N, C-alpha and C positions, 0 to 999 in steps of 0.2 A: 417512523412517519411516512407519510407514500402520498405523493401527489403525480396526476396525470402527465404521463412522456408521450402527447399524441402526434403524430406524424401524419403525414401521407402517403402510402403503400405505393411503390417504386412498379408493382404490380398494375396498380388500377382496383387491384380485389378491395375495398374497402369492407366489405362482410366479413370476410377474414380476418382483416386484422380489428375488427369490431370483438369476433369471438373472440380471438385471441386477449384482447383490452378485458374483455368482460370476464373472462375466466380468470385472469391475472387479479384483477379490482377485485372481483366477486360482486361488482351493480353497474350501471351503468351513469356513467357522468348526467347531471341534473341542478347542478347549480352554476353562477360565472361569479366574478370576483366581490358583485356589491352584497349578493346574497352570504358569498361565506364571510365577508366582512359583519354584514348584520347578523347573521347566526351569532359568529363568534365575541361580536366585541372590538374586535381592532379596527383598527384603522385601515384602509386600503391600501396607502403606503407601507402600513406595517406587515400586513401580508404579504405584498410584492416581495419585500426585502427577505419575507421567510422563503418564499417561492426561491427566490434567485438564487439564495445559499444555498438550497437545495438543490439548486441546476438545472433548474425548469425552466422554459422562456413563460413569459405572459400571455394570459388569452384573454384580449378585449371584448368582454360580450358574451363571450362564448358560454354555454354549457358545458363548460369542461374539468367538474371537480365535482367530485363524490361527497356522500354523508362522511365517509372514513377520513378523508381530506378537511373537513368541518370538524369533527371530532378531535385530530391530530393539533389542530389549530389552537382549540381548546383544552385541551389536554398541556400544550406547551404553553399557552398563556396563565393556564393556574397555577403552574410555580413559578412563574414570572409575578403574579400579582401576590403571591405569598410571601414575596421576598426575597425566596432562595436563589435564585439569581439575576441582575438587568435582564434585559430588553438586549442590549449589546452581548453580552455573555449568553441570550438562548439564539441568536442569530451565528455566533461563533460555535454552540455545539450543533445547531442546524446543518452549518457548513461543513459541520466534518461528518456526520449522517450521511449529507448529500455526494460530498466525495466518497468517502468509502463504500456508500451503497451504490454510487453508479460504477464503480470498480469490478466490486463485487457481482454486480448483473451481466455486465460484459463479461467477465470472468466465466460464469454461469451459462451464459446463453451460448458462447464458442466453446463450452466444454458440450453439452446437451444438443448441440446442434448435429455434431457427428454420432449420437444415438438415433436421432430423429430420422436420419438418413439409413441407417440400419434396420430400423422398424420398417422402413418405406418400402426397404428391399429384401424383405423378408416375409415370412409366415405370418406375422401380426399385421402385416401390412392394411393401411385403413383405405387406400384409394387418391389419401393428398398429405402433404407433410404436417399441412394443419391439424389435419384428427392425429396422427401421430403426437405432433406437438402439445395438441389439447391432450391429450390422453397421458403424456407426461409429466406434464404441468400436474396433471390432478395426483398423479401417483408419488412426485416429488416433494410439491411445493406444502403439503401441512407439513412433515416432517421435518425440510429444509427449516422454516421460519421458527422450528423448537428449538434447531441445532445454532439456529444466530442469535436468538435469546441467551442459551448456555457458554456458547464462544466469548460473547459479550461480558457475559458476568466474570468469567473466569480470565479473560485480560484485564477486564478493570480490576479484579483483585491482584494480579501480576500488577498492575502500572502502578498500582497504589504502595506494593510492597519494592520496587525498583527504587521509589522515591526515597524511602526511608533506606533502603540499602546501597543505592551509590555515593550519598552523601547528602541529599537536597538538606536546605539547613531553614531554621524560622524566617532568615530575611530573605533570601531569593529560595523560594521554591519549584522557581524554574530552573535553577541552575543547579547543575549535577555533576559528577567529578567521573570520565568515563575512559576509554581509549576506544577510537573510531576508526574501523576499518574500512577501506574503500578496495574492492578487487574489479580489475578491471579486463574485460578478453583482449588480448592483441591484435591487431589487424580486422580487430569485425567488420569496420567496413569494408576492407575488400575482399573479404569469404562472405561477406552479407552481397554482394553484385555477382559472386557466382553460384548463387543457389537460390532453388524458387523458394515461393511464399511459405510454401510446406516445411521443407528442410529449415528456414531463416528461423519459423514457429518453433518446430522441433528444438532446433537448438538452445533459444532461447528460455522455452520450458526446462528444458533438461537443468542448464545452470543456473538457472533461478533454482529450483526446487531442491538440487544438490546444495547451493551454497543454504538455503533455509533452512534444511537437516544438518549440516552443519552446523549454523550459527545458532539455533535452538538445543542441539544436541549440547552446548557450553555455557548453556544461560544466557547467553547472546540476544538480541532482536534485530531483525532485518528492516532499517527504517524506508528504507524505500529502494527499488531497482529501478533502471533505466533501459532497460535491453541487455545491453554491452556490459552492463556494471550494477554491482550493489554497494550500500551502502550500510553499514551495520555499526553496532556498538555493543561493549561487552564492558564489564563494569571493571575487572581483571585485567591488569596488562598479560601475565603470564595467560592467561586462557585467550583473550585476543590471541597471541602469537598461536596457540593450539588452535584457534579457532583458522589464522591464516595457514596454517600447514595442510590444515582437514581439506580447504579450499584446495589447496596444490594438488593437491594428492588426488580429490575426485577429478576437476576439471583440468587441470596441467598435466598430471598424468594418462590421462584416457587421450590414446593415439587419435580417439575420434572427436575429438574435442580440440579448441583453439588452446595455444599458453594465457597464462592472467599473470598478471602483475597485479602484488597486493601492497600497499602503504596502511601503515599504523601508523596514529598519533594520540598523546593522552592531553588529556586538563580539561578546566569545567565547559561546558557547552550549554547552551539554554535550550531548551526543550519548549517546544510552542507548536500547537495545530497537526502533534504526530511526527513534528520534523525536530532536526537539531541544526543549530545553529553556532560557529563560533570560528576559533581562529584552527584547532584539532579536526574542524572536518575540510576548512579547505587545504592544510599542511597534508591530511591524508589520502587526498585526491590528488595533489600536486605529487607526491613523492611518486602515485602510480606512474604516470609519465617519465620520473628519469631511472627507476625499476628495472631488472634486467628480466625475461621472459622468466616464469616459472621460480622466482624469488620472492622475499618479503624485505621491503625494508621500513626501517622505522623512524623517528624522533628522536632525538637524543631524552626527551621527556619520556618518554616510552621505556627507551632503554633503562633509565633511571630505578623504572619500576621493579625491575626483572631482579627474581635473586639471584645472586652474584654467585653463589655455588652450585646452581643451577645451568646457569647460563652465558654464554661469554660474547660478547661484541666487541667488534672493531669499528672506527669511524671511517667514512668513506670518504675519495676526494670531494672537497667542495665543488658546489654548480650550482647554477641561477635557478632559483625556483620563484615562478611568475607569482607576486605580491610576498614576496619574505625576503629576495635577495639571494645572497650566497649561503647555503645552507651544506651543511656535514651531514649528510643521510647515514646511518647504522644500522648495521648488516648485524644478524645476532645469530647462534645456534644452541643447541643443549651441550651441554659437559658431557 
């Protein structure tokens, strides 16, 4: 589902913005909100909830919507009307699509903008960045749209599989048993004050991409990244230790990267809207605050899940952990 994201062009070149909009959307907006409502049978308030859920502003009285927007609303409401989901569930799904696609779109643009500059500085220059952007859109978007559907199907199948593999039960399908990991770059704020914007961006990209590779290789999943930290979950505690060791190897042992601290905690978490919540999440994050550089510390619940013939662990001195009082973290190492 795609709704328009119209904005004023800071350069004042409205024709360039319109050309890019038209190339991406495939048509010129010709409906206002009342006409979308009339075409689809939804109320204006319902349409506004959907548009806000997607993350777009409302356009009162403007011809801001395309026939694709009308079709998208009609399609969404068709499975609401069929009873597959209620309207509130449809809004939640729409919000998930909006948040995911907004980040993906920003990611795509920031990745491809350097390619646009390369094209304009080379032999294939068109004379304007808009011209190169239009050519790149034409070359990339059709195949990229196919990739989106493919990736969504694969991740949907994986998510269903995780629900079974991680112990979701009939009483509460949202609650799963996992080991939560939190990896945090040391002294990132001070370091970022010494770097220029490109260097900060490169550092964060390397950190996130390396963590993503390590977590994915072990069958885990990155839940979210916050620039200088990543939150991940793994179904198996021993695999989570392997992930933590891998992150230290590719980040902390790299002289060009900052040191890293990692906390692990295990137990039931609630998964909602692509995120996870619960005491293990909070504990993992808190443990990184008391971990030493390039070290892994875990809670006792995680230590208890490790095969004793392969891992040895020892309790560390008790220390105050915000929200949990005095806690005795655990250090573990392979035998």
